[in-house]
N, C-alpha and C positions, 0 to 999 in steps of 0.2 A: 546585408548589414542588419543586426538585430534592432528591434524597437525596444525602447526602455520605458518602463512604467514607474518612474521614480516616486511620484506622489501617491499612487495607489499602494505600492508595496511598502512605502514608509509608514502608511497609515494602518497597516496590519499588525496585530500583536504577535509577539514571539510565541512559538509553540514549543511545548515541552512534553515528552512522552509520559511523564508521571503526573501531569496536570490535566485538568478538564479542558475540553474544547471551549474556546472563548465565545464561539457562535457556531451556528449550524452551517452545513454546506450550502443550504439555500440562501442564507444570509450572505455567505461568501460570494455566491453567484450574483446576488443582487448588487453587491459592492462593485463587482467586475463588469456587469452588464453594459453599462454605457461608457466605460473607460477603456475598453479594449476592442479591437475590431471583431465584427460578428463571426468571422471564420475562426479566429482564435478562441472566442467565447464558446463556440460549439465544440471545439476540440477539448477545451478545459472541462466543459460540462460532461462530455462523453467519457473522458478519462476518469472523472471522479464518480461516475455512476456505474455501478455494477462492475463487470470485468471487461468493459468495452475498450480498455486501453490497448488491447492487442490490435484492434482495428485501426487505431490512430497512431500506431507505433512508427509509421513511415514519416510522420511530420516532424519529428525531433529526435536528435541523437540521444537526449536524455530519456525520452520515452522508449527508445529501442533498448537502452541499457536497463531500464526498469522492467520492461517486458522480459528480457533475457534473464534477469535476476529472478523474477517471479516464476518463470517457467522452470528454471534450474532448481529453485527451492521446492517446487511442487514435484518435480521429477525425483528429487532425493527422497521426499516423503513416500513416493510411490515405491521406490527401491526398498526402503525400510519396511513398508507394509507388505510388499510382495515376498520378502524374505521370510517373514513370519507366517504368511499364508501358504508358502511354498508354491507360488505361482510365478509365471514368467512376467517380469515387469516390462519387457519390451513392447507388449501390445498396449500398454497404458501410458507410455512416455510420449511427451510432446517435443517437437523440434523448435528451436535449436537446443540440443542437449549438450551442454558444456559443463561437465562436472568440475566443481571447485572444492578444495579442502575445507574452506571456511563454511561454505553452505552445507556440505555434507555433515560437518560437525554440528551445526545448528539443527539440522533436520534430525539427527540421531539424538541429540539432547532433548529436543521437543518430543520425539517419539517415545523415548524411555521415561519421560515424566509420568509420575503416577496420577497427576491431576490434569484433567483436560483443560481447565482454565489456565493453569501454569504453562502448559504446552503452547496454548494460543498466545500467551503473553511473551514467551520466548520467541515465537515466530514473528510476532508483530514488532518486538524489540529489534530483531534482525532486519526487518523491513525498514523500520525507522532509521537504524544506523546506516543502511544502504542509501536511503534518501538523503540523510545528512551528508554523506560523502559525495553523493551526486550533486548536491547543491553548491559545492565548492566552485567558485568562479562565476556563479549565476546569482547576481545580487539584485538587479533591477530589470531583468528581462522576462520573457514569457516562460522560459523554463523554470524560473523561480516560482511563478504562479502555479505551474503544473505540480511542482514538488510540494508547494504549500497546500494545494488542494488534496493531494494524496495523503499528506500528513494529517490534515484535518479530518479526512475520511477515517483514518486509523483512530484518532481521538474520539470521534463521534461514535464509532463502534464500541469503544471501551466505556463511554458514557452510557450507552444503551445496556451494556452488560452489567455495569455496576448499579444501574437504576432499576433493573428488572425485579419484579416481585418474586423473590426466591421461594416463598411459601406456596404461592400459586403454581409455580413451575414444578415444585416437588409433588404437590397434590395431583397435578396433571400427569406426571410421570408414573405415580403409583396407581 
């Protein structure tokens, strides 16, 4: 039987892909630290930091679906890039490899984008949309917190991109 975190989740602000992150991941962890069990807190922290969600994918059906989506998306990007480089994509693909038309389309649109920033936005929008669909039916449970943390991670990444000193980056590149 799932555990519900009604008060914690109802205190969190709504997240919107086109908006800024309301707080950092560390602030989110601080809010959750004493309100959820230690084991779940460690899973949440591990999922939201770097790409370690593949290790925690056994703990939740939502995490398994998220890991499968992410692997499939990356595999489609490998296929697109391998076609251009004329190399065999099979040695770079990860399992499980379950090609889906929607994900193939997103990967191709992102790959064909002339702007790297726009391509990243397309990929993150697809990730966001998948997380939105994944959150259906999870309103006050631990899966909701996992999905919220992953969304917050996406927003925090875009805050970092938008606040970067573009002139300094250009000078460093030249």
